[in-house]
C-alpha positions as CSV (number, residue, x, y, z in Angstrom):
1,M,8.3,-21.9,37.9
2,K,5.0,-20.1,37.2
3,I,2.0,-22.0,36.1
4,N,-0.6,-20.1,34.1
5,T,-4.0,-19.6,35.7
6,Q,-5.7,-18.8,32.5
7,P,-5.9,-21.8,30.2
8,P,-4.5,-21.3,26.7
9,A,-6.8,-21.7,23.7
10,I,-5.4,-25.2,23.0
11,F,-6.7,-26.4,26.4
12,S,-10.2,-25.6,25.2
13,L,-9.3,-27.2,21.8
14,C,-8.2,-30.5,23.3
15,I,-11.4,-30.7,25.4
16,R,-13.4,-30.0,22.3
17,H,-11.6,-32.9,20.4
18,L,-12.5,-35.2,23.4
19,H,-16.1,-34.2,23.3
20,I,-16.4,-34.7,19.6
21,A,-14.7,-38.1,19.9
22,L,-17.2,-39.2,22.6
23,N,-20.1,-37.9,20.6
24,F,-19.0,-39.8,17.6
25,K,-18.8,-43.0,19.7
26,Q,-22.3,-42.5,21.0
27,Q,-23.6,-41.9,17.4
28,N,-21.9,-45.1,16.2
29,H,-19.6,-43.3,13.8
30,P,-16.7,-45.4,12.3
31,N,-13.9,-46.0,14.8
32,R,-11.4,-44.3,12.5
33,I,-13.1,-40.9,13.0
34,M,-13.3,-41.4,16.8
35,F,-9.7,-42.5,17.0
36,S,-8.6,-39.5,14.8
37,C,-10.3,-37.1,17.3
38,L,-8.8,-38.9,20.2
39,R,-5.4,-38.6,18.6
40,K,-5.9,-34.9,18.2
41,F,-7.1,-34.7,21.8
42,Y,-3.8,-36.2,23.0
43,L,-1.7,-34.1,20.8
44,S,-3.5,-30.9,21.9
45,A,-3.3,-32.0,25.5
46,I,0.5,-32.5,25.3
47,V,1.0,-29.1,23.7
48,A,-1.3,-27.5,26.3
49,L,0.6,-29.1,29.1
50,L,3.9,-27.8,27.8
51,F,2.4,-24.3,27.6
52,S,1.1,-24.5,31.2
53,F,4.7,-24.6,32.4
54,T,5.6,-21.3,30.9
55,G,5.2,-17.7,31.9
56,Y,3.3,-16.7,28.8
57,A,0.3,-14.5,29.1
58,Q,-2.1,-16.5,26.9
59,I,-4.2,-14.8,24.2
60,N,-7.9,-15.3,24.2
61,P,-8.9,-15.8,20.6
62,Q,-12.3,-14.2,21.3
63,N,-10.4,-10.9,21.5
64,V,-9.2,-11.4,17.9
65,E,-11.2,-10.9,14.8
66,I,-10.0,-11.7,11.3
67,V,-11.8,-9.9,8.5
68,R,-11.2,-11.4,5.0
69,D,-11.9,-9.0,2.1
70,K,-13.0,-10.1,-1.3
71,W,-9.4,-10.9,-2.2
72,G,-8.9,-13.0,0.9
73,V,-6.5,-10.4,2.4
74,P,-6.7,-10.6,6.2
75,H,-7.5,-7.5,8.2
76,I,-6.8,-8.5,11.7
77,Y,-8.3,-6.7,14.7
78,G,-7.3,-7.2,18.3
79,K,-8.0,-5.4,21.6
80,T,-4.2,-5.3,22.2
81,D,-1.2,-5.4,20.0
82,A,-0.5,-8.9,21.2
83,D,-4.1,-10.0,20.3
84,A,-3.6,-8.6,16.8
85,T,-0.2,-10.3,16.5
86,Y,-1.8,-13.7,17.5
87,G,-4.3,-13.1,14.8
88,L,-1.6,-12.5,12.2
89,A,0.1,-15.7,13.1
90,W,-3.2,-17.6,12.7
91,A,-4.1,-15.9,9.4
92,V,-0.6,-16.6,7.9
93,C,-0.9,-20.2,9.0
94,E,-4.2,-20.6,7.3
95,D,-2.7,-19.3,4.1
96,D,0.9,-20.6,4.1
97,F,1.5,-22.9,7.0
98,G,3.9,-24.9,4.8
99,T,6.3,-22.0,4.3
100,I,6.2,-21.1,7.9
101,Q,7.2,-24.6,8.8
102,R,10.1,-24.6,6.3
103,M,11.6,-21.6,8.0
104,L,11.1,-23.1,11.5
105,L,12.7,-26.3,10.2
106,T,15.6,-24.2,8.9
107,V,16.4,-22.4,12.1
108,K,16.3,-25.8,13.9
109,G,18.6,-27.3,11.3
110,R,15.9,-29.8,10.0
111,L,15.0,-28.5,6.6
112,A,16.9,-31.3,4.9
113,E,14.4,-33.7,6.5
114,T,11.8,-32.5,4.0
115,D,13.8,-30.8,1.2
116,G,16.8,-33.2,0.9
117,K,20.1,-31.8,-0.3
118,G,18.7,-28.4,-1.1
119,G,17.5,-28.0,2.5
120,A,20.9,-29.2,3.8
121,V,22.6,-26.0,2.5
122,L,20.2,-23.8,4.5
123,D,20.5,-26.0,7.6
124,F,24.2,-25.6,7.6
125,I,24.0,-21.8,6.9
126,S,21.6,-21.5,9.8
127,F,24.0,-23.4,12.1
128,I,27.1,-21.4,11.2
129,S,25.2,-18.1,11.4
130,G,24.9,-18.6,15.1
131,A,21.2,-17.5,15.0
132,E,20.1,-19.7,17.9
133,E,23.1,-18.9,20.0
134,I,22.7,-15.1,19.8
135,V,19.0,-15.4,20.6
136,D,19.6,-17.6,23.6
137,T,22.2,-15.2,25.0
138,S,20.4,-12.0,24.2
139,Y,16.6,-12.6,24.3
140,E,16.0,-11.8,28.0
141,S,18.2,-8.7,28.2
142,T,17.4,-7.2,24.8
143,F,13.6,-7.1,24.4
144,S,11.3,-4.9,26.4
145,P,8.5,-6.6,28.4
146,E,6.1,-5.0,26.0
147,Y,7.7,-6.7,23.0
148,K,8.1,-10.0,24.7
149,K,4.3,-10.1,24.9
150,I,4.2,-9.6,21.1
151,V,6.7,-12.4,20.5
152,E,4.9,-14.8,22.9
153,A,1.5,-14.0,21.3
154,Y,2.8,-14.8,17.8
155,T,4.4,-18.0,19.1
156,Q,1.1,-19.0,20.8
157,G,-0.7,-18.4,17.5
158,L,1.7,-20.7,15.6
159,N,1.4,-23.4,18.3
160,D,-2.4,-23.1,18.6
161,Y,-2.8,-23.5,14.8
162,A,-0.5,-26.5,14.8
163,A,-2.4,-28.1,17.7
164,A,-5.7,-27.5,15.9
165,N,-4.4,-28.8,12.6
166,P,-2.0,-31.6,13.3
167,Q,-2.6,-33.2,9.9
168,E,-0.8,-30.1,8.4
169,V,2.4,-30.5,10.5
170,V,5.1,-31.8,8.2
171,R,7.6,-33.2,10.7
172,P,7.3,-34.8,14.2
173,K,8.4,-32.7,17.2
174,L,8.5,-29.5,15.2
175,F,5.8,-28.0,17.5
176,P,5.5,-26.5,20.0
177,V,8.0,-23.9,18.9
178,T,9.4,-21.3,21.3
179,S,9.7,-17.5,21.2
180,R,13.4,-17.9,20.7
181,D,12.7,-20.0,17.5
182,V,10.5,-17.1,16.2
183,I,13.3,-14.5,16.8
184,A,15.9,-16.8,15.3
185,Q,14.0,-16.6,12.0
186,Y,14.6,-12.9,11.9
187,I,18.3,-13.4,12.5
188,L,18.6,-16.0,9.8
189,T,16.6,-13.7,7.4
190,N,19.0,-10.8,8.0
191,V,22.0,-13.1,7.5
192,L,20.6,-14.2,4.1
193,L,19.4,-10.8,2.9
194,T,22.7,-9.1,3.8
195,G,24.6,-11.5,1.5
196,V,26.7,-13.5,4.1
197,Y,25.8,-16.7,2.4
198,L,27.6,-15.5,-0.8
199,D,30.8,-15.4,1.1
200,V,30.2,-18.8,2.7
201,Q,29.7,-20.0,-0.9
202,K,32.9,-18.5,-2.1
203,I,34.9,-20.1,0.7
204,F,33.4,-23.5,0.1
205,L,34.2,-23.2,-3.6
206,G,37.6,-21.9,-2.9
207,D,36.7,-18.7,-4.9
208,I,38.2,-16.2,-2.4
209,K,41.2,-14.8,-4.4
210,K,39.2,-11.7,-5.4
211,Y,36.7,-10.8,-2.7
212,E,33.9,-8.4,-2.8
213,T,30.5,-8.5,-1.1
214,N,27.6,-8.9,-3.5
215,L,23.8,-9.0,-3.2
216,P,21.1,-10.2,-5.5
217,S,19.5,-7.2,-7.2
218,G,15.9,-6.5,-7.8
219,S,14.0,-4.1,-5.6
220,N,12.6,-0.7,-6.4
221,A,11.4,2.2,-4.2
222,F,10.2,5.7,-5.2
223,A,9.0,8.7,-3.1
224,I,7.7,11.6,-5.1
225,S,6.9,14.9,-3.2
226,S,3.9,17.0,-4.0
227,S,6.0,19.5,-5.9
228,R,6.3,16.9,-8.7
229,T,2.7,15.6,-8.8
230,K,-0.1,17.2,-10.7
231,D,-2.7,16.4,-7.9
232,G,-0.5,17.8,-5.1
233,Q,-0.3,14.4,-3.4
234,T,2.8,12.6,-2.2
235,Y,3.5,9.3,-3.9
236,L,5.2,6.2,-2.5
237,A,6.0,3.1,-4.5
238,I,6.7,0.0,-2.4
239,N,8.1,-2.5,-4.8
240,S,10.5,-4.9,-3.2
241,H,11.5,-7.8,-5.6
242,Q,11.7,-11.2,-3.9
243,P,11.0,-14.8,-4.8
244,L,7.3,-15.1,-5.7
245,E,6.9,-18.2,-3.6
246,G,8.8,-19.7,-0.7
247,L,10.7,-18.5,2.4
248,F,11.1,-14.9,1.4
249,S,7.9,-14.3,-0.6
250,W,5.6,-11.5,0.4
251,Y,2.4,-11.9,2.4
252,E,-0.1,-9.0,2.5
253,A,-1.8,-8.3,5.8
254,H,-3.5,-5.4,7.7
255,I,-2.9,-5.4,11.5
256,V,-5.0,-3.2,13.8
257,S,-5.4,-3.0,17.6
258,D,-7.0,-0.7,20.1
259,E,-3.5,0.2,21.3
260,G,-2.7,2.1,18.2
261,M,-1.5,-0.4,15.7
262,N,-2.8,0.2,12.2
263,I,-0.7,-0.9,9.2
264,L,-1.2,-2.5,5.9
265,G,1.7,-4.0,4.0
266,G,4.0,-6.9,3.3
267,T,5.7,-9.4,5.6
268,F,7.3,-12.8,5.1
269,P,5.6,-15.9,6.3
270,G,6.7,-16.1,9.9
271,G,7.1,-12.4,10.3
272,M,5.5,-10.8,13.4
273,N,5.5,-7.3,12.0
274,V,4.8,-5.6,8.7
275,F,8.2,-5.2,7.0
276,L,7.1,-2.5,4.6
277,G,3.8,-0.7,4.1
278,T,1.7,2.2,5.2
279,T,-0.1,3.4,8.4
280,P,-2.8,6.1,8.3
281,N,0.0,8.7,8.3
282,L,3.2,7.4,6.8
283,G,4.8,4.5,4.9
284,W,8.1,3.2,3.8
285,A,9.7,0.9,1.2
286,C,12.9,-1.1,1.4
287,T,15.6,-2.2,-1.0
288,L,19.1,-3.7,-0.8
289,N,22.4,-2.4,-2.1
290,S,26.0,-3.4,-1.6
291,P,27.9,-1.9,1.3
292,D,30.5,-4.0,3.0
293,L,28.3,-5.8,5.6
294,D,30.7,-8.6,6.5
295,D,34.4,-9.4,6.5
296,V,36.5,-12.4,5.7
297,Y,39.8,-13.3,7.4
298,K,42.5,-15.7,6.5
299,L,43.8,-17.3,9.6
300,E,47.5,-17.9,10.1
301,M,47.7,-21.6,11.2
302,N,50.3,-23.3,13.4
303,P,52.1,-25.8,11.1
304,K,52.7,-28.0,14.2
305,H,49.1,-28.0,15.5
306,R,46.3,-28.2,13.0
307,L,43.7,-26.2,15.0
308,Q,45.9,-23.4,16.4
309,Y,45.9,-20.0,14.8
310,K,48.1,-17.0,15.6
311,F,46.5,-13.9,17.2
312,D,48.5,-11.0,18.5
313,G,51.6,-13.1,18.6
314,K,50.1,-16.0,20.5
315,W,48.6,-19.3,19.5
316,E,44.8,-19.6,20.0
317,T,42.8,-22.8,19.5
318,L,39.8,-23.1,17.2
319,Q,36.6,-24.3,18.8
320,V,35.3,-27.3,16.9
321,R,31.5,-27.2,16.2
322,K,29.9,-30.2,14.6
323,K,26.5,-30.3,13.1
324,T,24.5,-33.4,12.2
325,I,21.5,-33.1,10.0
326,H,19.2,-35.8,8.5
327,V,18.9,-35.6,4.8
328,K,15.8,-36.9,3.1
329,L,16.7,-39.5,0.5
330,G,13.6,-41.1,-0.9
331,A,11.7,-42.6,2.0
332,I,14.6,-42.5,4.4
333,R,16.6,-39.8,6.1
334,I,20.4,-40.2,6.2
335,P,22.4,-38.6,9.0
336,F,25.2,-36.3,7.7
337,T,27.7,-34.6,9.9
338,K,29.9,-31.6,9.0
339,T,32.6,-29.9,11.0
340,F,32.8,-26.2,11.5
341,Y,34.9,-24.0,13.7
342,W,34.9,-20.8,15.7
343,S,37.7,-18.3,16.2
344,K,37.8,-14.9,17.9
345,Y,36.5,-13.5,14.6
346,G,33.5,-15.8,14.6
347,T,32.3,-18.5,12.2
348,T,35.2,-20.3,10.6
349,L,35.3,-22.6,7.6
350,K,38.0,-24.7,6.0
351,N,38.7,-25.2,2.3
352,K,41.8,-26.4,0.3
353,D,43.5,-23.0,0.9
354,G,43.2,-23.0,4.6
355,F,40.9,-21.6,7.4
356,Y,38.8,-18.5,6.9
357,S,36.6,-16.7,9.4
358,I,33.6,-14.6,8.7
359,R,32.5,-11.7,10.9
360,F,29.2,-9.9,10.4
361,P,26.8,-7.7,12.4
362,A,23.7,-9.6,11.3
363,N,24.3,-12.3,14.0
364,M,25.3,-9.9,16.7
365,D,22.2,-7.9,17.3
366,I,18.6,-9.1,17.7
367,R,17.0,-5.6,18.2
368,G,15.7,-5.3,14.6
369,S,12.6,-7.3,15.3
370,E,11.4,-5.0,18.0
371,A,12.5,-1.9,16.0
372,L,10.1,-3.1,13.2
373,Y,7.3,-3.3,15.8
374,H,7.9,0.3,16.8
375,L,8.1,1.5,13.2
376,N,4.7,-0.2,12.7
377,K,3.3,2.0,15.5
378,A,5.1,5.3,14.6
379,R,2.6,8.2,14.2
380,N,4.9,10.8,12.4
381,F,8.3,11.2,10.9
382,T,9.9,12.2,14.2
383,E,8.8,9.0,15.9
384,W,9.7,6.9,12.9
385,K,13.2,8.4,12.6
386,N,13.8,8.0,16.3
387,V,13.3,4.3,15.9
388,M,15.6,4.2,12.9
389,A,18.2,6.1,14.9
390,Q,18.6,3.1,17.2
391,N,20.5,1.6,14.2
392,A,19.1,-1.9,14.8
393,F,19.0,-3.1,11.2
394,P,22.1,-4.7,9.7
395,G,21.7,-3.4,6.2
396,V,18.6,-2.2,4.4
397,N,17.7,0.9,2.3
398,F,14.6,2.7,3.5
399,I,12.6,5.3,1.5
400,Y,9.9,7.1,3.5
401,A,6.9,9.3,2.7
402,D,4.0,10.7,4.7
403,R,0.9,13.0,4.8
404,T,3.0,16.1,5.6
405,D,4.9,15.7,2.3
406,T,8.1,14.5,4.1
407,T,10.3,12.3,2.0
408,F,13.4,10.6,3.3
409,Y,16.1,8.1,2.3
410,V,18.7,6.3,4.3
411,S,21.1,3.5,3.3
412,N,20.9,1.8,6.6
413,G,23.6,-0.5,8.0
414,Q,25.5,-1.5,11.0
415,F,29.2,-0.7,10.8
416,A,31.8,-0.9,13.5
417,D,34.9,1.4,13.8
418,R,37.2,-0.4,11.3
419,N,40.9,0.5,11.1
420,P,41.2,2.5,7.8
421,K,44.7,1.2,7.1
422,Y,43.2,-2.1,5.9
423,D,41.2,-2.7,2.7
424,W,38.0,-4.1,4.2
425,E,36.7,-5.3,0.8
426,K,39.5,-7.8,0.5
427,V,40.4,-10.8,2.6
428,L,41.9,-9.5,5.8
429,P,44.7,-10.9,8.0
430,G,43.2,-13.0,10.8
431,N,46.1,-12.6,13.2
432,S,45.7,-9.3,14.8
433,S,43.3,-7.4,17.1
434,Q,43.7,-4.5,14.6
435,T,41.3,-6.2,12.3
436,L,38.9,-7.5,15.0
437,W,36.3,-4.8,15.1
438,Q,33.8,-4.7,18.0
439,K,30.5,-3.3,18.8
440,P,29.0,-0.7,19.3
441,F,28.2,0.2,15.8
442,L,28.9,3.7,14.5
443,P,25.9,6.2,14.8
444,F,23.0,6.4,12.4
445,S,23.8,10.0,11.7
446,E,26.9,9.0,9.8
447,L,25.0,6.9,7.3
448,P,24.1,8.2,3.8
449,Q,20.7,9.9,3.9
450,V,18.6,12.5,2.1
451,L,15.7,14.5,3.6
452,N,13.2,16.4,1.4
453,P,15.4,16.8,-1.7
454,K,14.9,19.9,-3.9
455,S,14.5,17.7,-6.9
456,G,11.2,16.4,-5.4
457,Y,12.0,12.7,-5.7
458,L,13.9,9.8,-4.2
459,L,14.5,6.4,-5.8
460,N,16.6,3.3,-5.1
461,T,16.8,0.3,-7.3
462,N,19.6,-1.5,-5.6
463,N,21.9,1.2,-7.0
464,S,24.4,3.4,-5.2
465,C,23.3,5.5,-2.3
466,F,25.1,8.4,-4.0
467,E,22.6,8.5,-6.8
468,V,19.2,8.4,-5.3
469,S,17.9,11.9,-6.2
470,G,18.5,14.8,-8.6
471,A,21.8,16.6,-9.1
472,G,22.9,18.3,-5.9
473,D,20.6,16.4,-3.6
474,N,22.6,13.2,-3.1
475,P,24.9,12.2,-0.2
476,D,28.5,13.4,-0.6
477,I,30.7,10.4,-1.0
478,K,33.6,12.3,0.5
479,K,31.7,12.6,3.8
480,I,31.0,8.9,4.1
481,N,33.4,6.6,6.0
482,P,35.2,4.7,3.2
483,T,35.4,1.5,5.3
484,Y,31.6,1.2,5.0
485,G,32.3,0.0,1.4
486,F,29.4,1.9,-0.3
487,G,29.9,1.7,-4.0
488,T,28.9,3.8,-7.0
489,E,27.0,1.0,-8.8
490,R,24.3,1.8,-11.3
491,N,21.8,-0.5,-13.1
492,N,19.3,-0.2,-15.9
493,R,16.5,0.4,-13.4
494,S,18.3,3.4,-11.8
495,I,19.3,4.8,-15.1
496,M,15.8,4.5,-16.5
497,G,14.2,5.8,-13.3
498,H,16.3,9.0,-13.3
499,Y,15.8,9.4,-17.0
500,L,12.0,9.0,-16.9
501,L,11.6,11.3,-13.9
502,A,13.5,14.0,-15.7
503,Q,11.1,14.0,-18.7
504,Q,8.6,16.4,-17.2
505,D,8.2,18.7,-14.2
506,K,5.0,17.1,-12.8
507,F,3.4,13.7,-13.1
508,S,-0.2,12.5,-12.8
509,Y,-0.7,9.3,-10.8
510,E,-1.3,7.3,-14.0
511,E,1.9,8.7,-15.5
512,F,3.8,7.7,-12.4
513,K,2.4,4.2,-12.6
514,K,3.7,4.0,-16.2
515,I,7.2,4.7,-14.9
516,K,6.9,2.1,-12.2
517,F,5.7,-0.5,-14.6
518,N,8.2,0.3,-17.4
519,Q,9.6,-2.7,-19.2
520,S,12.3,-1.1,-21.4
521,F,16.0,-0.9,-21.4
522,N,18.1,2.3,-21.9
523,D,20.1,2.6,-25.0
524,S,23.3,1.4,-23.4
525,L,21.6,-1.9,-22.4
526,Y,23.2,-1.7,-19.0
527,E,22.2,-5.1,-17.5
528,Y,23.7,-7.2,-14.7
529,G,27.0,-5.3,-14.9
530,L,27.6,-6.5,-18.4
531,N,30.0,-3.7,-19.3
532,N,30.6,-5.0,-22.9
533,I,27.2,-6.1,-23.9
534,P,27.3,-4.0,-27.1
535,V,29.6,-6.7,-28.4
536,L,26.5,-9.0,-28.7
537,F,24.4,-6.4,-30.5
538,N,27.2,-5.4,-32.9
539,L,28.0,-8.9,-34.1
540,S,28.9,-9.0,-37.8
541,P,26.5,-11.1,-40.0
542,E,29.4,-11.5,-42.5
543,K,31.6,-13.1,-39.8
544,Y,28.8,-15.4,-38.6
545,P,26.8,-16.4,-41.7
546,D,24.9,-19.1,-39.7
547,L,23.5,-16.4,-37.4
548,V,22.5,-13.8,-40.0
549,D,18.8,-14.2,-39.1
550,A,19.4,-14.1,-35.4
551,I,21.7,-11.0,-35.6
552,A,19.0,-9.3,-37.6
553,V,16.4,-9.9,-34.9
554,L,18.8,-8.5,-32.3
555,K,19.4,-5.3,-34.4
556,N,15.6,-4.9,-34.9
557,W,14.8,-5.1,-31.2
558,N,13.4,-1.8,-29.8
559,R,14.7,-2.5,-26.2
560,S,11.2,-3.3,-24.9
561,S,10.2,-6.5,-23.0
562,D,6.5,-5.9,-23.4
563,V,4.5,-9.1,-23.4
564,N,3.8,-8.7,-27.2
565,N,7.3,-7.9,-28.2
566,K,8.5,-10.3,-30.9
567,E,12.2,-9.9,-30.7
568,A,12.6,-10.0,-26.9
569,A,12.2,-13.7,-26.7
570,L,15.5,-14.4,-28.6
571,V,17.2,-11.8,-26.4
572,T,15.9,-13.6,-23.3
573,F,17.1,-17.0,-24.4
574,T,20.5,-15.5,-25.3
575,M,21.0,-13.6,-22.0
576,Y,20.0,-16.2,-19.4
577,P,23.0,-18.5,-19.9
578,L,25.2,-15.4,-19.4
579,I,23.2,-14.2,-16.4
580,D,23.4,-17.7,-14.9
581,K,27.1,-17.6,-15.1
582,I,27.2,-14.3,-13.3
583,T,24.8,-15.2,-10.6
584,S,26.5,-18.5,-9.9
585,R,29.5,-16.6,-9.0
586,G,27.5,-14.1,-6.9
587,R,28.8,-11.1,-8.8
588,E,25.7,-9.3,-10.1
589,N,27.1,-6.0,-8.9
590,E,30.6,-6.3,-10.4
591,A,31.6,-5.3,-13.9
592,N,31.3,-8.5,-15.9
593,S,32.6,-9.0,-19.4
594,F,32.2,-11.9,-21.9
595,T,34.3,-12.6,-24.9
596,E,32.8,-12.3,-28.4
597,K,32.9,-16.1,-28.6
598,E,30.9,-16.5,-25.4
599,Y,28.2,-14.1,-26.8
600,V,28.2,-15.9,-30.1
601,D,27.8,-19.3,-28.4
602,A,24.9,-17.9,-26.3
603,L,23.2,-16.5,-29.4
604,R,23.7,-19.7,-31.3
605,S,22.3,-21.8,-28.5
606,A,19.3,-19.4,-28.2
607,K,18.6,-19.8,-31.9
608,K,18.7,-23.5,-31.7
609,H,16.4,-23.5,-28.7
610,M,13.8,-21.3,-30.3
611,L,13.7,-23.2,-33.6
612,K,13.4,-26.5,-31.8
613,Y,10.5,-25.5,-29.6
614,F,8.8,-22.6,-31.4
615,S,9.9,-23.0,-35.1
616,T,10.6,-19.3,-35.3
617,L,13.0,-16.6,-34.0
618,T,10.2,-13.9,-33.7
619,I,7.4,-14.8,-31.3
620,S,5.6,-12.8,-28.7
621,L,7.5,-12.8,-25.4
622,G,4.3,-13.9,-23.7
623,D,4.2,-17.0,-25.7
624,V,7.5,-18.3,-24.3
625,Q,7.4,-16.7,-20.9
626,K,4.6,-17.6,-18.4
627,H,3.3,-16.8,-15.0
628,V,2.2,-20.1,-13.5
629,R,0.5,-21.5,-10.4
630,G,-1.4,-24.8,-10.5
631,N,-3.4,-25.0,-13.7
632,V,-3.3,-21.2,-14.3
633,E,-0.8,-20.2,-16.9
634,L,-0.7,-16.6,-18.2
635,P,1.5,-14.8,-20.7
636,F,4.0,-12.5,-19.0
637,G,6.3,-9.7,-20.0
638,G,9.4,-8.2,-18.5
639,M,13.0,-9.2,-18.1
640,P,15.8,-8.9,-15.5
641,E,16.8,-5.2,-14.9
642,V,13.8,-3.4,-16.5
643,L,12.0,-1.4,-13.9
644,A,9.2,-3.9,-13.7
645,A,11.8,-6.6,-13.4
646,N,11.3,-10.4,-13.4
647,V,13.7,-13.3,-13.6
648,T,12.4,-16.5,-15.0
649,Q,13.5,-20.2,-14.9
650,P,13.1,-23.1,-17.3
651,Y,9.5,-24.4,-17.6
652,K,7.9,-27.0,-19.9
653,N,8.1,-27.3,-23.7
654,G,11.0,-24.9,-23.9
655,M,9.2,-22.0,-22.1
656,R,10.3,-20.1,-19.0
657,K,8.2,-19.1,-16.0
658,T,8.5,-16.4,-13.4
659,F,10.1,-17.0,-10.0
660,V,11.8,-13.8,-8.8
661,G,11.1,-10.1,-9.3
662,E,7.9,-8.1,-9.2
663,S,6.0,-9.6,-6.3
664,Y,4.1,-7.5,-3.8
665,I,3.4,-4.0,-5.0
666,E,1.9,-1.3,-2.9
667,L,1.4,2.2,-4.3
668,V,0.3,4.9,-1.8
669,R,-0.9,8.5,-2.2
670,Y,-0.8,10.8,0.8
671,S,-2.2,14.3,1.3
672,K,-3.3,16.1,4.4
673,D,-6.8,14.8,4.2
674,T,-6.6,11.7,2.1
675,L,-4.9,8.3,1.9
676,E,-5.3,6.1,-1.2
677,I,-3.8,2.7,-1.5
678,E,-3.5,0.2,-4.3
679,T,-1.8,-3.2,-4.1
680,V,-1.3,-6.5,-5.9
681,N,0.4,-9.8,-5.1
682,A,1.9,-12.1,-7.6
683,F,-0.6,-14.9,-7.1
684,G,-3.1,-14.3,-4.3
685,A,-3.5,-14.1,-0.6
686,S,-3.3,-17.9,0.0
687,S,-0.5,-20.2,-1.0
688,K,-2.5,-23.4,-0.4
689,P,-3.2,-25.3,-3.6
690,G,-6.7,-25.0,-4.7
691,A,-7.6,-22.3,-2.2
692,P,-10.2,-19.8,-3.5
693,H,-7.6,-16.9,-3.2
694,S,-4.5,-18.7,-4.4
695,T,-4.6,-17.4,-8.0
696,D,-7.2,-14.7,-8.1
697,Q,-4.7,-11.8,-8.4
698,M,-2.7,-13.4,-11.2
699,Q,-4.6,-11.7,-14.1
700,M,-4.2,-8.3,-12.5
701,Y,-0.5,-9.0,-11.9
702,V,0.3,-9.9,-15.5
703,E,-1.8,-6.9,-16.8
704,Q,0.1,-4.6,-14.4
705,K,-3.1,-3.6,-12.7
706,L,-3.8,-3.0,-9.0
707,K,-6.6,-3.6,-6.5
708,L,-8.0,-0.8,-4.4
709,M,-7.3,-1.3,-0.7
710,T,-8.4,0.6,2.5
711,I,-7.5,0.7,6.1
712,D,-10.9,2.2,7.0
713,K,-12.6,-0.1,9.5
714,A,-16.2,0.7,8.5
715,K,-15.5,0.0,4.8
716,I,-13.6,-3.2,5.6
717,Y,-16.4,-4.6,7.6
718,Q,-19.0,-3.5,5.2
719,Q,-17.2,-5.2,2.2
720,A,-16.0,-8.2,4.1
721,E,-16.2,-11.7,2.5
722,R,-15.9,-13.3,5.9
723,I,-15.5,-12.3,9.6
724,Y,-14.4,-14.8,12.2
725,H,-12.4,-15.5,15.3
726,P,-9.5,-17.9,14.8
727,I,-10.9,-21.1,13.6
728,K,-10.6,-24.6,15.1
729,K,-11.6,-27.6,13.0
730,A,-11.6,-31.3,13.6
731,D,-12.2,-33.8,10.8
732,G,-14.4,-31.4,8.9
733,V,-16.5,-30.3,12.0
734,D,-16.4,-26.5,12.3
735,L,-15.5,-25.5,15.9
736,S,-15.2,-21.8,15.0
737,N,-17.1,-18.9,16.5
738,T,-17.9,-17.3,13.2
739,S,-19.4,-13.8,13.3
740,S,-20.6,-13.8,9.7
741,V,-20.1,-15.4,6.4
742,K,-21.0,-13.6,3.1
């Protein structure tokens, strides 16, 4: 066992707490202050002692400098990549320590301790995903020594912040966390983003008769080559739609090191790398679509032995795996145990119809975290694509652009060599090695991809990978392995994107932004797979005399969801009950039909709601739909499935408020000699209530405006609001080494 010779930052911290406590005693301060500092001394000392028995190369915070710009966005500078990563951990903790802890609690199966029943669902999904197990068995052999330093630095940053701010720690014994905990977050994120939880939900609900993988829709990505722009620049729109707050909300950061790291973009709280963004030379955006990224198997059980299942003519025994969580119920936490199983196929669940196993690549490969790190450091398209060719991501679309006017699209995914005689989008027989696919995954070169299309543009809005560019530029569906399960799905955003890009040969940057921020529907009203939605808009007023006024509003609607549109509100309140039915089944990407009666009932309910709360059927959308944080409440436009999409949830006084959709937006313009960046976040850089930068981007966001950003070091320092090394505070006493404060 190796003992570190260089003391970690928390050693210095605990000594400082002790000195302060003794000084308070000498100055006759109240005992409660002295005891508080002593308590922090002991907590810090314990954490420091635990760290001393590891092999971690400790980061010196003096090698890290955090520069906050006027929007509070952190620009983090380190001598090494590891230094900068430590600084990222510290900065995110300063801004959103609560969310980081919720993810760490989830991977440890403890979220129910703070979130009650809602957290219990994620605790169980984390357990059955096998995230901790795959990390434990693969960590040492998978990651390079170079990347282990990155993971350890980030882990140290989390633990140092927790030790310095114990009053912010939400549950006992959560810290110190380990490097494996940090990587487990990535695995769980992949499991959730690739839609495995939807299949778990279907099995639990017994809804497995018709099986198809589905993902929540919402993200946009555009790359426009110089042949289509009036200024000769290459445009990239990074516009991934996520929850505006919580575990998968975007956090904006700029990470720089003397070892070549320099990237500005979005990450999730708890992420060690930028997930999407731009370097000085290149950038990329990400979306999701619906390939077949997991498989469900019905096991053939032995009628004489409850836990035996048939496999290749022999009886195998299921492993029993029990998980106990503690669910918050008022002021107490009640233990709750649930039994799961494990077969040769993997995670196994039981419902009234029998035993079902789920097999998915997202919990078989932990390389994606390190691959992101190398993408962050790529200097050109060749280096970037070489990282992508490692095929380390379980399922994400990438759209790329750079200074050399290279544009590229790939519908990335990890697919094994599946036997084509089976229908892999249906429930599979779980009794044969013929359906038990194994690694390695099929090569990156076989995935749908497009390089420098003649049409001059690429787009993906969660639509099919076979419709991402102009005619003749798309991947050939006949050349893609059918067992991958790539579909031909379209949505209003893809239809509108292609339509608007076909309107003229070249676009100015302002014209391009108007496309990106478009809030209209196409004439067919294609939304959430509602393949018979014209039924709603063609209702007969003679047949439904009580709805004559409401039907007239629908017929007068111009298909816009602009904040001032007076008909869109009734459409919104009519559509959400129908959308809720679709999403509750996890079927956003399937063809969904409703009967005329269901449409009529939805319209009748919407009319009743609007008259009750607003006394009219025609009111500006912004009067019923709000963007809210704390005491800031702003009118907001948009609807699900417009290009500038948002999904709302019930708010107060009959209104609705935003919670998913347009979140972090980054628009980049590249040329040989220039790099121009504009961004906006839904609320602000900080998620802490009352923080100066928790709401200062909201007005820009609702007005569809962007803030100018830069990765130029001289400009960043010149315009800085604050420059400091990672801060340590104890009971209001500033222990930081602050370079400057403006």
